All heavy atoms as TSV, in Angstrom:
chain	resi	resn	atom	element	x	y	z
A	1	MET	N	N	0.834	-1.193	-0.018
A	1	MET	CA	C	-0.002	0.010	-0.010
A	1	MET	C	C	0.906	1.242	-0.014
A	1	MET	O	O	1.891	1.316	0.719
A	1	MET	CB	C	-0.900	-0.034	1.236
A	1	MET	CG	C	-1.879	1.132	1.298
A	1	MET	SD	S	-3.041	0.882	2.629
A	1	MET	CE	C	-4.494	0.634	1.649
A	2	ALA	N	N	0.561	2.231	-0.801
A	2	ALA	CA	C	1.348	3.446	-0.908
A	2	ALA	C	C	1.238	4.277	0.372
A	2	ALA	O	O	0.204	4.342	0.992
A	2	ALA	CB	C	0.881	4.272	-2.094
A	3	LYS	N	N	2.355	4.897	0.728
A	3	LYS	CA	C	2.355	5.776	1.875
A	3	LYS	C	C	1.891	7.162	1.462
A	3	LYS	O	O	2.072	7.573	0.326
A	3	LYS	CB	C	3.788	5.851	2.458
A	3	LYS	CG	C	3.857	5.291	3.854
A	3	LYS	CD	C	5.281	5.273	4.297
A	3	LYS	CE	C	5.508	5.954	5.608
A	3	LYS	NZ	N	4.671	5.618	6.697
A	4	GLU	N	N	1.278	7.878	2.434
A	4	GLU	CA	C	0.830	9.227	2.166
A	4	GLU	C	C	2.026	10.177	1.997
A	4	GLU	O	O	3.045	9.981	2.636
A	4	GLU	CB	C	-0.040	9.739	3.353
A	4	GLU	CG	C	-1.301	8.952	3.558
A	4	GLU	CD	C	-2.354	9.193	2.475
A	4	GLU	OE1	O	-2.217	10.166	1.711
A	4	GLU	OE2	O	-3.300	8.411	2.422
A	5	GLY	N	N	1.845	11.199	1.206
A	5	GLY	CA	C	2.883	12.202	1.023
A	5	GLY	C	C	3.007	13.097	2.258
A	5	GLY	O	O	2.104	13.163	3.088
A	6	ASN	N	N	4.108	13.781	2.350
A	6	ASN	CA	C	4.347	14.665	3.494
A	6	ASN	C	C	3.298	15.754	3.628
A	6	ASN	O	O	2.879	16.085	4.721
A	6	ASN	CB	C	5.737	15.294	3.407
A	6	ASN	CG	C	6.836	14.255	3.611
A	6	ASN	OD1	O	6.621	13.230	4.254
A	6	ASN	ND2	N	8.007	14.546	3.074
A	7	VAL	N	N	2.883	16.313	2.493
A	7	VAL	CA	C	1.883	17.373	2.515
A	7	VAL	C	C	0.551	16.848	3.024
A	7	VAL	O	O	-0.101	17.466	3.873
A	7	VAL	CB	C	1.724	18.011	1.126
A	7	VAL	CG1	C	0.600	19.039	1.126
A	7	VAL	CG2	C	3.020	18.663	0.683
A	8	THR	N	N	0.161	15.675	2.568
A	8	THR	CA	C	-1.081	15.056	2.993
A	8	THR	C	C	-1.069	14.802	4.509
A	8	THR	O	O	-2.025	15.095	5.205
A	8	THR	CB	C	-1.336	13.743	2.253
A	8	THR	OG1	O	-1.361	14.023	0.842
A	8	THR	CG2	C	-2.657	13.124	2.652
A	9	VAL	N	N	0.034	14.264	4.987
A	9	VAL	CA	C	0.156	13.978	6.426
A	9	VAL	C	C	0.059	15.275	7.221
A	9	VAL	O	O	-0.650	15.352	8.246
A	9	VAL	CB	C	1.490	13.243	6.740
A	9	VAL	CG1	C	1.724	13.153	8.241
A	9	VAL	CG2	C	1.484	11.869	6.093
A	10	MET	N	N	0.700	16.343	6.752
A	10	MET	CA	C	0.658	17.609	7.437
A	10	MET	C	C	-0.765	18.180	7.461
A	10	MET	O	O	-1.232	18.644	8.503
A	10	MET	CB	C	1.605	18.623	6.781
A	10	MET	CG	C	1.653	19.954	7.464
A	10	MET	SD	S	2.612	21.181	6.586
A	10	MET	CE	C	1.573	21.477	5.176
A	11	ILE	N	N	-1.463	18.107	6.323
A	11	ILE	CA	C	-2.819	18.621	6.261
A	11	ILE	C	C	-3.724	17.820	7.179
A	11	ILE	O	O	-4.533	18.400	7.928
A	11	ILE	CB	C	-3.354	18.566	4.813
A	11	ILE	CG1	C	-2.623	19.604	3.955
A	11	ILE	CG2	C	-4.843	18.785	4.757
A	11	ILE	CD1	C	-2.887	19.479	2.477
A	12	GLU	N	N	-3.630	16.502	7.185
A	12	GLU	CA	C	-4.465	15.675	8.054
A	12	GLU	C	C	-4.176	15.928	9.509
A	12	GLU	O	O	-5.080	15.948	10.321
A	12	GLU	CB	C	-4.273	14.177	7.715
A	12	GLU	CG	C	-4.904	13.820	6.386
A	12	GLU	CD	C	-4.634	12.369	5.996
A	12	GLU	OE1	O	-3.853	11.690	6.665
A	12	GLU	OE2	O	-5.247	11.945	5.012
A	13	LYS	N	N	-2.918	16.145	9.845
A	13	LYS	CA	C	-2.549	16.430	11.212
A	13	LYS	C	C	-3.197	17.733	11.707
A	13	LYS	O	O	-3.700	17.795	12.820
A	13	LYS	CB	C	-1.020	16.509	11.334
A	13	LYS	CG	C	-0.516	16.749	12.729
A	13	LYS	CD	C	0.988	16.797	12.770
A	13	LYS	CE	C	1.496	17.114	14.153
A	13	LYS	NZ	N	2.955	17.257	14.179
A	14	GLU	N	N	-3.158	18.750	10.855
A	14	GLU	CA	C	-3.727	20.038	11.243
A	14	GLU	C	C	-5.280	20.023	11.233
A	14	GLU	O	O	-5.904	20.553	12.149
A	14	GLU	CB	C	-3.219	21.166	10.342
A	14	GLU	CG	C	-1.746	21.406	10.488
A	14	GLU	CD	C	-1.321	21.771	11.883
A	14	GLU	OE1	O	-1.986	22.609	12.533
A	14	GLU	OE2	O	-0.287	21.225	12.336
A	15	THR	N	N	-5.862	19.426	10.206
A	15	THR	CA	C	-7.330	19.448	10.126
A	15	THR	C	C	-7.965	18.517	11.165
A	15	THR	O	O	-9.123	18.745	11.559
A	15	THR	CB	C	-7.830	19.035	8.732
A	15	THR	OG1	O	-7.344	17.749	8.401
A	15	THR	CG2	C	-7.419	20.045	7.692
A	16	SER	N	N	-7.248	17.535	11.650
A	16	SER	CA	C	-7.823	16.673	12.688
A	16	SER	C	C	-7.977	17.410	14.008
A	16	SER	O	O	-8.717	16.930	14.891
A	16	SER	CB	C	-6.965	15.406	12.874
A	16	SER	OG	O	-5.715	15.738	13.424
A	17	LYS	N	N	-7.373	18.568	14.136
A	17	LYS	CA	C	-7.548	19.394	15.347
A	17	LYS	C	C	-8.863	20.137	15.350
A	17	LYS	O	O	-9.290	20.620	16.410
A	17	LYS	CB	C	-6.398	20.408	15.447
A	17	LYS	CG	C	-5.037	19.769	15.642
A	17	LYS	CD	C	-3.971	20.833	15.629
A	17	LYS	CE	C	-2.581	20.188	15.672
A	17	LYS	NZ	N	-1.514	21.225	15.565
A	18	ILE	N	N	-9.523	20.218	14.215
A	18	ILE	CA	C	-10.787	20.922	14.130
A	18	ILE	C	C	-11.923	19.985	14.575
A	18	ILE	O	O	-12.061	18.892	14.067
A	18	ILE	CB	C	-11.060	21.377	12.656
A	18	ILE	CG1	C	-9.946	22.299	12.178
A	18	ILE	CG2	C	-12.395	22.074	12.537
A	18	ILE	CD1	C	-10.000	22.636	10.709
A	19	PRO	N	N	-12.749	20.434	15.532
A	19	PRO	CA	C	-13.850	19.598	15.968
A	19	PRO	C	C	-14.831	19.288	14.837
A	19	PRO	O	O	-15.082	20.152	13.975
A	19	PRO	CB	C	-14.535	20.459	17.066
A	19	PRO	CG	C	-13.545	21.475	17.441
A	19	PRO	CD	C	-12.675	21.696	16.251
A	20	SER	N	N	-15.370	18.125	14.807
A	20	SER	CA	C	-16.291	17.704	13.747
A	20	SER	C	C	-17.529	18.578	13.708
A	20	SER	O	O	-18.108	18.786	12.627
A	20	SER	CB	C	-16.703	16.236	13.945
A	20	SER	OG	O	-15.582	15.400	13.871
A	21	GLY	N	N	-17.964	19.094	14.823
A	21	GLY	CA	C	-19.114	19.944	14.890
A	21	GLY	C	C	-18.984	21.240	14.084
A	21	GLY	O	O	-19.976	21.817	13.661
A	22	VAL	N	N	-17.741	21.670	13.860
A	22	VAL	CA	C	-17.503	22.877	13.087
A	22	VAL	C	C	-18.023	22.697	11.654
A	22	VAL	O	O	-18.645	23.590	11.082
A	22	VAL	CB	C	-16.008	23.259	13.089
A	22	VAL	CG1	C	-15.719	24.363	12.093
A	22	VAL	CG2	C	-15.575	23.662	14.483
A	23	TYR	N	N	-17.788	21.537	11.083
A	23	TYR	CA	C	-18.193	21.285	9.706
A	23	TYR	C	C	-19.734	21.201	9.632
A	23	TYR	O	O	-20.332	21.723	8.684
A	23	TYR	CB	C	-17.567	19.999	9.188
A	23	TYR	CG	C	-16.069	20.087	9.103
A	23	TYR	CD1	C	-15.262	19.472	10.032
A	23	TYR	CD2	C	-15.458	20.829	8.087
A	23	TYR	CE1	C	-13.863	19.551	9.953
A	23	TYR	CE2	C	-14.097	20.915	7.985
A	23	TYR	CZ	C	-13.281	20.277	8.939
A	23	TYR	OH	O	-11.921	20.364	8.840
A	24	LEU	N	N	-20.364	20.567	10.586
A	24	LEU	CA	C	-21.816	20.475	10.636
A	24	LEU	C	C	-22.423	21.875	10.779
A	24	LEU	O	O	-23.374	22.236	10.080
A	24	LEU	CB	C	-22.302	19.571	11.749
A	24	LEU	CG	C	-23.803	19.419	11.919
A	24	LEU	CD1	C	-24.441	18.877	10.629
A	24	LEU	CD2	C	-24.127	18.515	13.082
A	25	THR	N	N	-21.845	22.664	11.665
A	25	THR	CA	C	-22.325	24.042	11.873
A	25	THR	C	C	-22.156	24.852	10.603
A	25	THR	O	O	-23.061	25.606	10.213
A	25	THR	CB	C	-21.546	24.701	13.037
A	25	THR	OG1	O	-21.758	23.909	14.207
A	25	THR	CG2	C	-22.026	26.121	13.269
A	26	ALA	N	N	-21.033	24.714	9.932
A	26	ALA	CA	C	-20.798	25.436	8.689
A	26	ALA	C	C	-21.850	25.061	7.628
A	26	ALA	O	O	-22.347	25.920	6.902
A	26	ALA	CB	C	-19.410	25.176	8.171
A	27	ALA	N	N	-22.212	23.772	7.558
A	27	ALA	CA	C	-23.196	23.345	6.585
A	27	ALA	C	C	-24.551	23.930	6.926
A	27	ALA	O	O	-25.287	24.423	6.031
A	27	ALA	CB	C	-23.269	21.824	6.569
A	28	LEU	N	N	-24.917	23.914	8.203
A	28	LEU	CA	C	-26.204	24.472	8.613
A	28	LEU	C	C	-26.265	25.963	8.367
A	28	LEU	O	O	-27.281	26.495	7.934
A	28	LEU	CB	C	-26.491	24.127	10.064
A	28	LEU	CG	C	-26.730	22.644	10.373
A	28	LEU	CD1	C	-26.801	22.411	11.858
A	28	LEU	CD2	C	-27.957	22.134	9.669
A	29	VAL	N	N	-25.181	26.663	8.661
A	29	VAL	CA	C	-25.138	28.118	8.429
A	29	VAL	C	C	-25.262	28.422	6.941
A	29	VAL	O	O	-25.980	29.379	6.557
A	29	VAL	CB	C	-23.841	28.710	9.006
A	29	VAL	CG1	C	-23.618	30.130	8.541
A	29	VAL	CG2	C	-23.885	28.673	10.546
A	30	SER	N	N	-24.618	27.641	6.104
A	30	SER	CA	C	-24.728	27.886	4.661
A	30	SER	C	C	-26.165	27.658	4.174
A	30	SER	O	O	-26.653	28.387	3.318
A	30	SER	CB	C	-23.737	27.020	3.867
A	30	SER	OG	O	-24.109	25.688	3.846
A	31	MET	N	N	-26.841	26.649	4.751
A	31	MET	CA	C	-28.244	26.413	4.359
A	31	MET	C	C	-29.138	27.575	4.822
A	31	MET	O	O	-30.020	28.055	4.086
A	31	MET	CB	C	-28.749	25.097	4.930
A	31	MET	CG	C	-28.146	23.894	4.215
A	31	MET	SD	S	-28.855	22.349	4.756
A	31	MET	CE	C	-27.786	21.940	6.114
A	32	ALA	N	N	-28.898	28.060	6.070
A	32	ALA	CA	C	-29.685	29.181	6.567
A	32	ALA	C	C	-29.419	30.442	5.764
A	32	ALA	O	O	-30.357	31.200	5.450
A	32	ALA	CB	C	-29.375	29.410	8.060
A	33	ALA	N	N	-28.168	30.673	5.425
A	33	ALA	CA	C	-27.800	31.842	4.618
A	33	ALA	C	C	-28.463	31.745	3.242
A	33	ALA	O	O	-28.958	32.746	2.681
A	33	ALA	CB	C	-26.315	31.958	4.499
A	34	SER	N	N	-28.482	30.552	2.666
A	34	SER	CA	C	-29.126	30.364	1.377
A	34	SER	C	C	-30.604	30.658	1.448
A	34	SER	O	O	-31.161	31.315	0.561
A	34	SER	CB	C	-28.877	28.905	0.916
A	34	SER	OG	O	-29.532	28.676	-0.308
A	35	LEU	N	N	-31.255	30.188	2.493
A	35	LEU	CA	C	-32.679	30.453	2.668
A	35	LEU	C	C	-32.945	31.941	2.810
A	35	LEU	O	O	-33.869	32.482	2.208
A	35	LEU	CB	C	-33.216	29.693	3.864
A	35	LEU	CG	C	-34.705	29.925	4.202
A	35	LEU	CD1	C	-35.577	29.480	3.040
A	35	LEU	CD2	C	-35.064	29.199	5.489
A	36	THR	N	N	-32.099	32.597	3.601
A	36	THR	CA	C	-32.231	34.050	3.778
A	36	THR	C	C	-32.076	34.787	2.451
A	36	THR	O	O	-32.861	35.672	2.133
A	36	THR	CB	C	-31.188	34.545	4.807
A	36	THR	OG1	O	-31.373	33.864	6.048
A	36	THR	CG2	C	-31.299	36.033	5.015
A	37	LEU	N	N	-31.050	34.406	1.699
A	37	LEU	CA	C	-30.844	35.038	0.397
A	37	LEU	C	C	-32.019	34.786	-0.566
A	37	LEU	O	O	-32.398	35.679	-1.328
A	37	LEU	CB	C	-29.525	34.553	-0.207
A	37	LEU	CG	C	-28.251	35.058	0.468
A	37	LEU	CD1	C	-27.063	34.229	0.058
A	37	LEU	CD2	C	-28.063	36.530	0.128
A	38	LYS	N	N	-32.546	33.576	-0.502
A	38	LYS	CA	C	-33.703	33.252	-1.326
A	38	LYS	C	C	-34.890	34.134	-0.984
A	38	LYS	O	O	-35.601	34.621	-1.870
A	38	LYS	CB	C	-34.059	31.767	-1.162
A	38	LYS	CG	C	-35.155	31.273	-2.045
A	38	LYS	CD	C	-34.692	31.077	-3.446
A	38	LYS	CE	C	-35.752	30.293	-4.227
A	38	LYS	NZ	N	-35.411	30.135	-5.609
A	39	CYS	N	N	-35.121	34.351	0.315
A	39	CYS	CA	C	-36.202	35.229	0.764
A	39	CYS	C	C	-35.984	36.669	0.377
A	39	CYS	O	O	-36.941	37.444	0.208
A	39	CYS	CB	C	-36.383	35.116	2.286
A	39	CYS	SG	S	-37.013	33.501	2.801
A	40	LEU	N	N	-34.716	37.054	0.195
A	40	LEU	CA	C	-34.373	38.418	-0.218
A	40	LEU	C	C	-34.315	38.530	-1.740
A	40	LEU	O	O	-33.830	39.523	-2.249
A	40	LEU	CB	C	-33.033	38.822	0.401
A	40	LEU	CG	C	-33.012	38.973	1.927
A	40	LEU	CD1	C	-31.598	39.197	2.406
A	40	LEU	CD2	C	-33.956	40.086	2.370
A	41	LYS	N	N	-34.799	37.489	-2.404
A	41	LYS	CA	C	-34.868	37.442	-3.861
A	41	LYS	C	C	-33.491	37.524	-4.521
A	41	LYS	O	O	-33.345	38.064	-5.620
A	41	LYS	CB	C	-35.798	38.546	-4.382
A	41	LYS	CG	C	-37.165	38.499	-3.757
A	41	LYS	CD	C	-38.225	38.967	-4.676
A	41	LYS	CE	C	-39.589	39.058	-4.056
A	41	LYS	NZ	N	-40.125	37.913	-3.434
A	42	GLN	N	N	-32.503	36.930	-3.879
A	42	GLN	CA	C	-31.146	36.817	-4.451
A	42	GLN	C	C	-30.961	35.383	-4.918
A	42	GLN	O	O	-30.167	34.620	-4.344
A	42	GLN	CB	C	-30.110	37.188	-3.390
A	42	GLN	CG	C	-30.198	38.607	-2.906
A	42	GLN	CD	C	-29.792	39.596	-3.947
A	42	GLN	OE1	O	-28.825	39.366	-4.693
A	42	GLN	NE2	N	-30.499	40.694	-4.072
A	43	LYS	N	N	-31.714	34.987	-5.935
A	43	LYS	CA	C	-31.808	33.595	-6.361
A	43	LYS	C	C	-30.453	32.957	-6.665
A	43	LYS	O	O	-30.127	31.915	-6.153
A	43	LYS	CB	C	-32.733	33.487	-7.558
A	43	LYS	CG	C	-32.899	32.078	-8.080
A	43	LYS	CD	C	-33.783	32.038	-9.282
A	43	LYS	CE	C	-33.878	30.621	-9.810
A	43	LYS	NZ	N	-34.644	30.511	-11.030
A	44	HIS	N	N	-29.654	33.609	-7.485
A	44	HIS	CA	C	-28.393	32.972	-7.914
A	44	HIS	C	C	-27.386	32.919	-6.768
A	44	HIS	O	O	-26.699	31.902	-6.611
A	44	HIS	CB	C	-27.790	33.769	-9.104
A	44	HIS	CG	C	-28.650	33.691	-10.325
A	44	HIS	ND1	N	-28.832	32.536	-11.054
A	44	HIS	CD2	C	-29.394	34.625	-10.942
A	44	HIS	CE1	C	-29.639	32.741	-12.064
A	44	HIS	NE2	N	-30.008	34.031	-12.013
A	45	THR	N	N	-27.341	33.920	-5.957
A	45	THR	CA	C	-26.447	33.902	-4.800
A	45	THR	C	C	-26.888	32.832	-3.797
A	45	THR	O	O	-26.072	32.132	-3.201
A	45	THR	CB	C	-26.362	35.288	-4.130
A	45	THR	OG1	O	-26.020	36.270	-5.106
A	45	THR	CG2	C	-25.338	35.309	-3.017
A	46	ALA	N	N	-28.206	32.695	-3.621
A	46	ALA	CA	C	-28.746	31.683	-2.737
A	46	ALA	C	C	-28.378	30.303	-3.173
A	46	ALA	O	O	-27.972	29.424	-2.361
A	46	ALA	CB	C	-30.272	31.833	-2.650
A	47	LEU	N	N	-28.451	30.048	-4.458
A	47	LEU	CA	C	-28.050	28.726	-4.994
A	47	LEU	C	C	-26.551	28.488	-4.804
A	47	LEU	O	O	-26.134	27.376	-4.429
A	47	LEU	CB	C	-28.398	28.629	-6.497
A	47	LEU	CG	C	-29.902	28.526	-6.812
A	47	LEU	CD1	C	-30.124	28.642	-8.301
A	47	LEU	CD2	C	-30.463	27.234	-6.276
A	48	PHE	N	N	-25.753	29.509	-5.022
A	48	PHE	CA	C	-24.316	29.390	-4.854
A	48	PHE	C	C	-23.949	29.067	-3.399
A	48	PHE	O	O	-23.228	28.103	-3.143
A	48	PHE	CB	C	-23.634	30.702	-5.288
A	48	PHE	CG	C	-22.167	30.726	-5.052
A	48	PHE	CD1	C	-21.305	29.938	-5.793
A	48	PHE	CD2	C	-21.620	31.571	-4.092
A	48	PHE	CE1	C	-19.917	29.965	-5.580
A	48	PHE	CE2	C	-20.242	31.614	-3.884
A	48	PHE	CZ	C	-19.397	30.789	-4.616
A	49	VAL	N	N	-24.511	29.810	-2.492
A	49	VAL	CA	C	-24.200	29.564	-1.067
A	49	VAL	C	C	-24.788	28.231	-0.594
A	49	VAL	O	O	-24.162	27.509	0.203
A	49	VAL	CB	C	-24.734	30.750	-0.194
A	49	VAL	CG1	C	-24.608	30.456	1.281
A	49	VAL	CG2	C	-23.981	32.016	-0.553
A	50	GLY	N	N	-25.962	27.879	-1.073
A	50	GLY	CA	C	-26.585	26.619	-0.679
A	50	GLY	C	C	-25.787	25.412	-1.101
A	50	GLY	O	O	-25.865	24.347	-0.455
A	51	GLN	N	N	-24.988	25.534	-2.142
A	51	GLN	CA	C	-24.191	24.394	-2.612
A	51	GLN	C	C	-22.961	24.172	-1.730
A	51	GLN	O	O	-22.260	23.153	-1.910
A	51	GLN	CB	C	-23.761	24.620	-4.064
A	51	GLN	CG	C	-24.933	24.516	-5.007
A	51	GLN	CD	C	-24.543	24.750	-6.441
A	51	GLN	OE1	O	-23.448	25.201	-6.740
A	51	GLN	NE2	N	-25.455	24.470	-7.369
A	52	TRP	N	N	-22.681	25.054	-0.805
A	52	TRP	CA	C	-21.557	24.855	0.097
A	52	TRP	C	C	-21.825	23.767	1.140
A	52	TRP	O	O	-20.893	23.197	1.689
A	52	TRP	CB	C	-21.229	26.171	0.824
A	52	TRP	CG	C	-20.802	27.287	-0.044
A	52	TRP	CD1	C	-20.492	27.250	-1.359
A	52	TRP	CD2	C	-20.611	28.636	0.381
A	52	TRP	NE1	N	-20.141	28.509	-1.825
A	52	TRP	CE2	C	-20.205	29.398	-0.751
A	52	TRP	CE3	C	-20.767	29.301	1.593
A	52	TRP	CZ2	C	-19.947	30.754	-0.696
A	52	TRP	CZ3	C	-20.513	30.675	1.629
A	52	TRP	CH2	C	-20.106	31.367	0.510
A	53	ALA	N	N	-23.080	23.481	1.428
A	53	ALA	CA	C	-23.414	22.532	2.490
A	53	ALA	C	C	-22.804	21.179	2.253
A	53	ALA	O	O	-22.194	20.594	3.160
A	53	ALA	CB	C	-24.940	22.441	2.657
A	54	ALA	N	N	-22.957	20.655	1.051
A	54	ALA	CA	C	-22.432	19.296	0.762
A	54	ALA	C	C	-20.891	19.202	0.943
A	54	ALA	O	O	-20.428	18.266	1.599
A	54	ALA	CB	C	-22.830	18.866	-0.651
A	55	PRO	N	N	-20.120	20.137	0.401
A	55	PRO	CA	C	-18.662	20.065	0.648
A	55	PRO	C	C	-18.284	20.147	2.117
A	55	PRO	O	O	-17.373	19.436	2.577
A	55	PRO	CB	C	-18.094	21.247	-0.143
A	55	PRO	CG	C	-19.082	21.503	-1.207
A	55	PRO	CD	C	-20.433	21.182	-0.584
A	56	PHE	N	N	-18.993	20.991	2.879
A	56	PHE	CA	C	-18.715	21.075	4.324
A	56	PHE	C	C	-18.970	19.703	4.982
A	56	PHE	O	O	-18.184	19.249	5.826
A	56	PHE	CB	C	-19.549	22.126	4.995
A	56	PHE	CG	C	-19.084	23.559	4.758
A	56	PHE	CD1	C	-19.983	24.540	4.426
A	56	PHE	CD2	C	-17.739	23.889	4.853
A	56	PHE	CE1	C	-19.559	25.849	4.221
A	56	PHE	CE2	C	-17.305	25.171	4.629
A	56	PHE	CZ	C	-18.216	26.171	4.307
A	57	LEU	N	N	-20.078	19.069	4.635
A	57	LEU	CA	C	-20.388	17.762	5.222
A	57	LEU	C	C	-19.370	16.708	4.780
A	57	LEU	O	O	-18.983	15.845	5.605
A	57	LEU	CB	C	-21.819	17.341	4.847
A	57	LEU	CG	C	-22.917	18.208	5.474
A	57	LEU	CD1	C	-24.257	17.840	4.887
A	57	LEU	CD2	C	-22.913	18.091	6.974
A	58	ILE	N	N	-18.929	16.754	3.559
A	58	ILE	CA	C	-17.942	15.807	3.088
A	58	ILE	C	C	-16.616	16.001	3.816
A	58	ILE	O	O	-15.943	15.045	4.208
A	58	ILE	CB	C	-17.750	15.895	1.534
A	58	ILE	CG1	C	-18.998	15.384	0.839
A	58	ILE	CG2	C	-16.514	15.129	1.068
A	58	ILE	CD1	C	-19.076	15.703	-0.645
A	59	MET	N	N	-16.198	17.277	3.980
A	59	MET	CA	C	-14.977	17.560	4.728
A	59	MET	C	C	-15.098	17.078	6.166
A	59	MET	O	O	-14.144	16.538	6.747
A	59	MET	CB	C	-14.651	19.054	4.695
A	59	MET	CG	C	-14.156	19.503	3.349
A	59	MET	SD	S	-13.597	21.243	3.334
A	59	MET	CE	C	-15.099	22.140	3.562
A	60	GLY	N	N	-16.283	17.239	6.765
A	60	GLY	CA	C	-16.511	16.734	8.119
A	60	GLY	C	C	-16.392	15.208	8.191
A	60	GLY	O	O	-15.825	14.691	9.150
A	61	LEU	N	N	-16.919	14.545	7.204
A	61	LEU	CA	C	-16.836	13.094	7.161
A	61	LEU	C	C	-15.388	12.634	7.025
A	61	LEU	O	O	-14.908	11.743	7.723
A	61	LEU	CB	C	-17.655	12.550	5.982
A	61	LEU	CG	C	-17.676	11.054	5.808
A	61	LEU	CD1	C	-18.246	10.365	7.031
A	61	LEU	CD2	C	-18.486	10.683	4.571
A	62	TYR	N	N	-14.646	13.296	6.128
A	62	TYR	CA	C	-13.219	12.994	5.962
A	62	TYR	C	C	-12.456	13.233	7.259
A	62	TYR	O	O	-11.644	12.408	7.653
A	62	TYR	CB	C	-12.633	13.854	4.814
A	62	TYR	CG	C	-11.179	13.588	4.599
A	62	TYR	CD1	C	-10.755	12.479	3.879
A	62	TYR	CD2	C	-10.212	14.454	5.115
A	62	TYR	CE1	C	-9.413	12.227	3.677
A	62	TYR	CE2	C	-8.854	14.203	4.917
A	62	TYR	CZ	C	-8.475	13.085	4.190
A	62	TYR	OH	O	-7.144	12.850	3.999
A	63	ASN	N	N	-12.772	14.343	7.912
A	63	ASN	CA	C	-12.142	14.678	9.173
A	63	ASN	C	C	-12.406	13.593	10.205
A	63	ASN	O	O	-11.496	13.150	10.932
A	63	ASN	CB	C	-12.672	16.024	9.685
A	63	ASN	CG	C	-12.043	16.497	10.938
A	63	ASN	OD1	O	-11.016	15.992	11.375
A	63	ASN	ND2	N	-12.643	17.474	11.589
A	64	LYS	N	N	-13.638	13.099	10.253
A	64	LYS	CA	C	-14.003	12.062	11.217
A	64	LYS	C	C	-13.260	10.760	10.926
A	64	LYS	O	O	-12.767	10.080	11.824
A	64	LYS	CB	C	-15.512	11.830	11.172
A	64	LYS	CG	C	-16.042	10.962	12.260
A	64	LYS	CD	C	-15.834	11.581	13.593
A	64	LYS	CE	C	-17.101	11.690	14.321
A	64	LYS	NZ	N	-16.949	12.284	15.647
A	65	ILE	N	N	-13.145	10.427	9.662
A	65	ILE	CA	C	-12.425	9.173	9.262
A	65	ILE	C	C	-10.956	9.298	9.653
A	65	ILE	O	O	-10.373	8.346	10.179
A	65	ILE	CB	C	-12.571	8.915	7.758
A	65	ILE	CG1	C	-14.018	8.506	7.442
A	65	ILE	CG2	C	-11.612	7.861	7.294
A	65	ILE	CD1	C	-14.330	8.438	5.957
A	66	VAL	N	N	-10.348	10.437	9.367
A	66	VAL	CA	C	-8.932	10.623	9.726
A	66	VAL	C	C	-8.742	10.506	11.243
A	66	VAL	O	O	-7.786	9.900	11.721
A	66	VAL	CB	C	-8.408	11.994	9.216
A	66	VAL	CG1	C	-7.059	12.335	9.806
A	66	VAL	CG2	C	-8.316	11.959	7.707
A	67	LYS	N	N	-9.682	11.072	12.005
A	67	LYS	CA	C	-9.554	11.014	13.453
A	67	LYS	C	C	-9.701	9.574	13.995
A	67	LYS	O	O	-9.001	9.180	14.911
A	67	LYS	CB	C	-10.645	11.879	14.131
A	67	LYS	CG	C	-10.314	13.346	14.083
A	67	LYS	CD	C	-11.448	14.116	14.785
A	67	LYS	CE	C	-11.165	15.595	14.780
A	67	LYS	NZ	N	-12.224	16.347	15.427
A	68	THR	N	N	-10.613	8.814	13.392
A	68	THR	CA	C	-10.857	7.464	13.919
A	68	THR	C	C	-9.919	6.410	13.334
A	68	THR	O	O	-9.462	5.517	14.042
A	68	THR	CB	C	-12.321	7.022	13.654
A	68	THR	OG1	O	-12.580	7.088	12.286
A	68	THR	CG2	C	-13.278	7.907	14.418
A	69	GLU	N	N	-9.594	6.528	12.062
A	69	GLU	CA	C	-8.746	5.543	11.397
A	69	GLU	C	C	-7.289	5.941	11.345
A	69	GLU	O	O	-6.425	5.102	11.166
A	69	GLU	CB	C	-9.230	5.282	9.980
A	69	GLU	CG	C	-10.662	4.745	9.889
A	69	GLU	CD	C	-10.786	3.374	10.479
A	69	GLU	OE1	O	-9.867	2.564	10.339
A	69	GLU	OE2	O	-11.846	3.098	11.107
A	70	GLY	N	N	-7.036	7.236	11.443
A	70	GLY	CA	C	-5.659	7.731	11.336
A	70	GLY	C	C	-5.213	7.728	9.900
A	70	GLY	O	O	-5.974	7.506	8.990
A	71	HIS	N	N	-3.976	8.059	9.711
A	71	HIS	CA	C	-3.377	8.006	8.384
A	71	HIS	C	C	-2.196	7.080	8.406
A	71	HIS	O	O	-1.807	6.577	9.438
A	71	HIS	CB	C	-2.979	9.425	7.912
A	71	HIS	CG	C	-2.110	10.163	8.905
A	71	HIS	ND1	N	-0.773	9.888	9.056
A	71	HIS	CD2	C	-2.396	11.156	9.743
A	71	HIS	CE1	C	-0.293	10.677	9.989
A	71	HIS	NE2	N	-1.234	11.454	10.418
A	72	ASP	N	N	-1.604	6.837	7.223
A	72	ASP	CA	C	-0.481	5.881	7.120
A	72	ASP	C	C	0.679	6.230	8.005
A	72	ASP	O	O	1.136	7.231	8.178
A	72	ASP	CB	C	-0.002	5.759	5.685
A	72	ASP	CG	C	-1.047	5.055	4.821
A	72	ASP	OD1	O	-1.914	4.387	5.363
A	72	ASP	OD2	O	-0.971	5.217	3.620
C-alpha cells in the first residue's frame, strides 16, 4: 500500500484538530444563509451559497475518518 505524502500527512494532522461539529455548523449556516438570500430574492447567490453545504459535510466526514482511522 502506498504511503501518504508529506503534505497530506501535514494537512491531516492540522485538520484533525478541528472539531467535527464545526463542519456540521458550517453546513447548517450555509443552508440558513441560502434560505435568507432566497427570501431576499437573491436567487443565484442563494443557490451558490446553498451548494456549500455538501462540501462542508464531506470535509466533516473525511475529518471524522482521519480522526478514527488515522493516516499511514
